[in-house]
C-alpha positions in Angstrom: -25.5 50.4 -59.2 -23.5 49.9 -56.0 -22.4 53.0 -54.0 -18.8 53.2 -53.0 -19.3 54.3 -49.4 -22.6 52.8 -48.2 -22.6 52.0 -44.5 -25.4 49.4 -44.8 -27.2 50.7 -41.7 -29.5 48.1 -40.2 -32.5 50.4 -40.8 -31.9 50.0 -44.6 -31.4 46.2 -44.5 -34.3 43.9 -45.3 -34.6 40.1 -45.8 -34.9 39.0 -49.4 -35.5 35.7 -51.2 -32.8 33.1 -50.9 -32.4 33.6 -47.1 -30.3 36.7 -47.8 -30.4 40.3 -46.7 -30.3 43.4 -48.9 -29.5 47.0 -48.3 -32.3 49.1 -49.7 -30.0 52.2 -50.1 -27.4 50.7 -52.4 -29.2 47.4 -53.3 -26.2 45.2 -52.3 -26.6 41.8 -50.7 -25.1 42.1 -47.2 -23.9 39.8 -44.5 -23.6 40.2 -40.8 -20.1 41.6 -41.1 -21.2 44.3 -43.6 -23.8 46.0 -41.5 -23.7 49.0 -39.1 -23.9 49.0 -36.1 -22.0 45.8 -35.7 -24.1 42.6 -35.6 -22.8 41.8 -32.1 -24.1 45.2 -30.8 -27.6 44.8 -32.1 -29.0 42.7 -29.3 -30.3 39.1 -29.0 -33.7 39.8 -30.5 -32.3 41.3 -33.8 -29.7 38.6 -34.0 -32.3 35.8 -33.5 -34.5 37.2 -36.3 -31.5 37.6 -38.7 -30.4 34.0 -38.0 -34.0 32.6 -38.4 -34.2 34.3 -41.8 -30.9 32.9 -42.9 -32.1 29.4 -41.9 -35.4 30.0 -43.7 -37.5 29.8 -40.5 -39.0 33.2 -40.5 -41.6 33.2 -43.3 -40.4 36.6 -44.6 -40.5 38.7 -41.4 -38.0 41.5 -41.4 -35.6 42.0 -38.5 -36.4 45.3 -36.8 -33.5 47.6 -35.9 
């Protein structure tokens, strides 16, 4: 069941099958625009890991906050 006010904090977001990311708190599939802090504020390392996962290049490694 989806929560109405989940912030999708990056510490709750993990990569899942299908090159997607899921919030562990509310279980929703999230995108870059859905997470907090904003994707642009997370630094080059985090952004690169996220992008590699979306492209299927990461072999299941989770982006660290």
